Structures are given as C-alpha cells and as structure tokens.
N, C-alpha and C positions, 0 to 999 in steps of 0.2 A: 954562856949557856952551852955546855957540852952535849946535853941531851934534852930534847923536847919530846914529850910523850903526848900523843893524841889518843884520848879515850873515845872510841867511836869509829864506825866504818861506813859512813854514808857520804853524801855529797859534801857536807861541810868539812869532814875529815880529809877527803881526797883533795879538795880545793886548797885546804890549808897547807898540805904537803907541797902542792904545786907552787903556791904563792911564796912559801918560805924559800924554796930552792931558786925560784926565779929572781928573788931579791938578794941572793947571794949567801944564804945561810949554809954553812958547810959542816955543822955539827951533826950529831946523831939524831935521827928521826925514827921514833917508834910509834907504830899505829896499832892499837888494840881493837881488833875487829871481832865482835862477838859472833857474827855469822861466819859460816864456813866458806863464803864466797868473797871474791874481791868486790869492793864497793860498786854499787850499781844505782841507776836512776829509779826512783820510786814512783813518780807520777804515771808512767806507763802501766803499772801493775793493775790499776783499776780501769784501764783503757784497752790498749792493744793487747796486753798480756792475757786478757780474758777472752779474746776472740782468735788469737793466733796461736797455733800449736807450738811453733818455734819462735820464741821472742827472747832476745838477749839485749838487755839495757846496761850491760857492764860498761863502766867508764873506761875510755881508752888509755888511762894513765899508766905509764910504764914505771912501776915502783922500783924495779931493779935499776933502771937508768937514773932515777932520782935518789938512789941509795936509801930507800925507806925500808926499815925492818918491819915488814907487814906480818903481823901475827894473827892469822885467821883462826877463828874458833876460840879466841881468848877474850874473855869478858872481864871488865873491871868489876870488882866486888866490894871494895872499900877504899877509903882515902885516909892516909895518915899525913896531914900537912906538917907535923912537927919534924918528921924524918924525910919529908918530901918523897913519900912512897905510895904507889898505887898497888893495892892488893888485887890480884887477878886469879882467874881459874888456872893460869899457867905459871904462877909464882909471883913474887914481889918484883916490882919495877920502880926504880928510883928515877927522879926527874929533876931537872933544873927549872924547867917551865912545863906546865901542864895545860893542855887545851881540852876542855870538856865538850864533846860533840856526840853524846850518847842518844840523842833523839828522844822519841816518845814511843809509848806502847798503847795499842788500842784498848779502849774501855770495853770490858766484857760484861755480858748480862747475867743475872742470876738464873739458876735453874740447872737441872741435870742433863738437858738435851744438848745435842751437838750444835755448835754455832761456828760461823766463819767470820774472820776479819780479813782485811786486805792491807798488810803492812810489809810482808816479806815476799821474796820470790816464791818460796814454798807455799805461802798463803794463796797467792794468785794461781799457782799450778793446781792446788787442791780444789779451789773454787771452780776454775775452768773445767776440770774433769766432771764437775757436778752439773754444769749448765748444759743440759741435754733437752731436746724437744720434749715437751710435756711435763717437765719437772715443775713442781710448785715451789716458787721462790718467795720467801717473805723477807723483806728488808725492814729493819728497825731504824727509824729516823729518816726523814726526807731531806737528807743532807747532801753536800756536794758529792761525796763518795758514793752514796746510795743512788744518786741520779746516774752516775757513771756506770755503776754495776747494773742498774735497771736497763740502761741502754744496751749493754752487752747481753744481758739475759734475754731480753726481747728479741734481739737479733739472732740468738741461738734457739729460738722457739720455745722458751719457757713461758709459763704464766707467772705474773709478778703481782704481789700484794705488798704495799708499803704501809707501815703503821707509824704515824707521826703524832707526837703529843701536842704540837703547836697547831695553829689555825691554817697553816699553808706551808708548802715546801719552802725550805731555806728561810723560814720566818725568824728562826733564832739568830741568824747572821744578818739578815737584811730587813727584817720587819714584815709584818703581815701584809701591808699594802703592796710591797714589792713582790712578796712571795705569791700572792694571789695571781699575779700576772703570769706565773709559770704553770698554773693549773692546766691550761690546754696541752702543754707538753707531756703531761702525765696521763693523757686520755686512755692509753693502753694499759695503765696500771690501776689495780684496785686500790685506790688511795684512801686510807682510813685516817681521818684527821681528828684531833682532839682526844686522843686516847693513847696510852702508853702500854708497854709490855711489862707485866709483872714477873714473868719467868719464861725461860725456854724449856719446853717439855720434850719428851721423847718423840712426840708426833707433831710438834709445831710450836706455837707461842700462846701463852695465856695472857690476855689483856687485862689492864687494870680495871676495866668495867665488868670483868668476869667472863667475857666471851673467849672462845678458843678458835684460833685460825690454824688449820692443818697445813703442814709444809713438809716438803722433802729437803729443802735447803733454807737455813736461817742465816742471814748476814747482819751482823751488828755494825751499824754506821753511826754511832752516837758519840764519836769524838775519841781523842787520845789524851794520855797523861804523860808529862815529861818523865823520862827515865832517870829518877833521882834517888831511888832506893839505896843504891850503893854508896851514896854520900852521907847516910845517916851517921851521926856521931863525929863528923869531920869538922863541925863548926861553921861550915859554909852557909851563907844566908840563902834561904829558900823562900819563895812566895809564888806559888803556881809553877815553879821551875827554879832554875839557878838565877839569882838576881845578879845582873851586871850593869855597869855604868855605860855611858855612851861610847867608851873605848873598849867595851866588852870585857872589862876586868871584873872579876868576882871579888868577894870580901876577903879572900885569901891571897896573900902575896904570891906572885908568880903563877897564878891560875886564872885562865880566861875561859869563856864559854860562848858558844854560838849555836845557831840552828834551833831546832824544835825544843831543845832542853832549856834554852835561855829566855829570861824575861828581862828585856833591856830598857834602860832609861832613854827616852826620846826627847831631846830638847825641842824638836819640831812640834810635838804634841803636848809637851810639858806633862808627861805621864809615863808610867811603865807600860810597855806594850809587849804582848806575847804574839809574835808573828810566826806562825807555823807554816811557812811557805818556802818553796824551792828557791825563788829568786832571792829571798833574804839570806838563806843559808849560803848561797853561792857568793853573794857580794860581801857577806860578813867576813869571809876568809881573807879578803884583802886587808881589812882592818886588823884582824888578828895578827897576820904576818907583819904588818906595819908597826903595830904596838910592840910586838915581841922584839923586833929588830931596831926599835927607835933609839937613836943616839942623841941624848939631850945636848951634847956639846955642839951639835950642828945648828941649834937654835930654832929648829922647826917644831911646831906643835904636835902633840899626839894625834894620830888619825882618829876620826870620829865616824861611827857607823850610825847613820840616821837617815836612810833613804825613805822615799815614799813607798810604802808596802804595795806589792803587786802579786796577784795570783790569777789563775785561769782554770776553767773547767770545761771539758767537752762532754756535752750531754744532749741526748735526743736530737742529734744532728746540728747542734748549735755550739758556738764557742762563747762562753761568758768570760769577761775580763773585768776585774775589780782592781782599782787603784785607790790608795789613800787609807784613811782610818776615820770612821765616823763615830760620834758618841751619842748618848741618849738625848742630849739637848740640841742636836743638830736638826735642821729642817730638811725634810725630804722634798725634792722637786722631781716629778716625773717628766721626762723629756719626750715629747711626741703627743700625738692626738689620740692615743689609745689603740692605734692600729698595730700591725705586725712590727713596724720599725719604732722602737722605743729605747729609752735608756733611763737611768736614774742618777741623780746627783744629790749630795748632801752639803748644806751650808751651815757653818758655825754661827752662833749668835751674833758675831761681829761681821758676818757676811762672807767670810773666807770660804772658798771651796775646799772641803775636807776629804771628800771621797766621790768616786764615780763608778757606775756599773754600766758597761756597754755590752751589747749583744751583736755578735757577728760584725764587729766594726773596729778592727785594730787601729785605724786612723783616729777614730774618736777617742779610743783609749789613750793613745800617745798624746793627743791634744790635751786631754784631761790631766794626764800625769804632769805635763809641762806646766799647766795652769796651777796645779796644786804646789808644785815646786816653787813657782814664782809668787805664791801667796795671793793669787788672783781673787777678786771679789766681783764675780759676774752679776749683772742685773738679773733678778729672778725671772722677769718676763722674757728676757733674751734667752735665759737658760732653758726655758721650756721648749725652745726650738731646737730639735736634735741636730740641725745643720749648722747652728751657730758656733763660731769659734770661741773657745774658752781661754786659750793661752794668749797672753799679750804678744803683739808682733815683736819679732827679734830686731834688735838694733843692727843696722848695717855698719 
C-alpha cells in the first residue's frame, strides 16, 4: 500500500493517521478534510463552546511530523472503486486503501425560517452569538444535544421552550419510564411533550397540532444522518450508513469505514449497531490501522472492533453516562428508591446485563462496563440497590 486515503476530517480520521504511523506505516497518507479547519473535538461544541467566547478544541496532532498530506476544504464527492479513485472538490485522488470517516450531518426541519444545528465549529459560534439575555430559544427534540444547548441557553439568560414528540425527555433513546425521571431537570424550560414541529417559520415554529410558538432562535436537535451521499453509484453496501463487518471492512475491497458513518456488525450483540459516539470513533481507529497493516504470514487473527459502547452527556449540572446497548426485549431495572440518587440498568431475556445508565457516578459506570464485558447476570433484586457491585471480582 503506497497510498492510504482517509475521507473525513474528524476524530476518527485524525486517530487513524496517528495509529497508522505509530504502527510503522511509511507510505503516503492523504486526509480529505471537507472543513477549512484542522480536525477538532466535537463534543465541546454543545457544551463549553456555547458559553466561552474563546474555545479551541483542535486536536494537538502534528500532521507535518506524521507526514500527512492534509487537504483542508477538500470534500469527497464520489467513489470509483474500479479505478480506486475518490472524486473530490480538489480533483481526483487514487488510493491503494481507503478509509471512510465522513461522519454525519444534522437532520434539518422543513420550513422557510432560520434554524440552527450544532455540528461544526461555525455552527457553535453562530449559535453562541444568538444566546443573549432575553432571547426566546425553541429547541426541537428533548434529545441529548438539546439538553446541553438548553443548559447553555439558560446560563446565558435566555428563555427556553422545548418541543418533544415523545412522552418525556430522552424517551426515544431510554424509554418513557427513564425519561420521566429527568423531568425535574427541565423545570426552567417550557417543555411541551407529545407534539412535533410541522415547520420552522419566519417567526418561530408551527406545531403539528396547529399551535405556533414564537422564537428568536430555533435549534434542531432531532438527530443526524450518516454522510453517504457521495457514495451513490459506487456499489458499496449501505444500510443506515456504510455497512462494515467486525473488522470494519466494507463490501468493497481495500475500503474500510469507521465512526458515525459506519454501521458495524457486533458479535457481542449479534446485530448490526450504529454507534454515533466519540469513544467508538476513537477506539475504532486502532482496529482500522491493525487491519490495514495485518500480515497473514504472522499467523495472527484480524483485529476485531466490538467494544461495549459508551457515551456521556453534561446537562443541567449533571453528568449522564451510558454503557452498553439495550434492545426492545430487555427488562428495565431502576436502581434506587426513587430519590435523587438513582440509576437504570437493562437485562436481556437470558439475564445478562446489556446496558447501564448512571448519574454523577463514574465509579458506577466503570463497574457496569466491566460487568457487561464479563457477561454478568446480576440478580434483579440485588441490581435494584444502587450500591451493589455488578462486576464479578477479579481473580488474583
């Protein structure tokens, strides 16, 4: 492999460059970064970047030292696998191996009115400039990112309304029973549940029930879609994103994918999973580098990427941490007596712990992650005690 091309300019792309060089790859590395900035960390965009006038989350990666041909402002526009060529806004680029790390784009709402999303550093700067005392902010979707934006907007003196189609905050991700426990956190927000937004108007949002909510600022927090449009006609398998196996290989030879754009096969869950989280993108780069540089003659197996998913959110003065992956058939167990200290866990039909949600308790999260990795089957009665240890004791 004389040339590896990385399409994308985020965490997954930057980490892939670092991993390839650290493992001894000496060939040409080309990174196609659609944005005009060097790769930066995105989680702070909906947190610190909305409250701090000067905030720089650029990764400290030294691309010159790594001999990376970093092409800023150059986006992949098409893929021709027959000639192993990526079409870009800066001309064609051939590859021996291609890593797809183009991430995802926010879902936008219908209507002629102005709306904000939080995906790029420019998005965060524009929104921060609008979060002034007295501004009427409407958030669409009581999602993870909307909760973080609400936290920043309230801190900056805005009045905040949130329109959520579901029965409670975060109910789409965690279910109504867990979502209802977050309602006290939203006490300073005019939270309108069970209704959606039909369109963004010039003066606010029109709801699906016909009502209109006036707003100075409308923020869409209803999810993202993998950035796969440029792959149309390439023949690559797509299903909610780029389909990859547990080695992060796509259906095309010499092409791998990771991060928000990828839907990977998980032997752990026996299913395809779409993990749109920072931790997954960071760790997947190790597997990508290992697979690209794998030498079959050494007799070692191909690296597998199948970690226990993990993500976190800082909202309303609390840190939420979720590990695992729960399904519709899993049983919810609320840990705690209903007071301020509580957590949630999910058990598969066979009793295995599949997921855990902790509030302001990193130790609890670490314990749960270890338990999920170990395939623990905790007793449900014990599980209801938030102080109970879940992971089996380590062997000395």
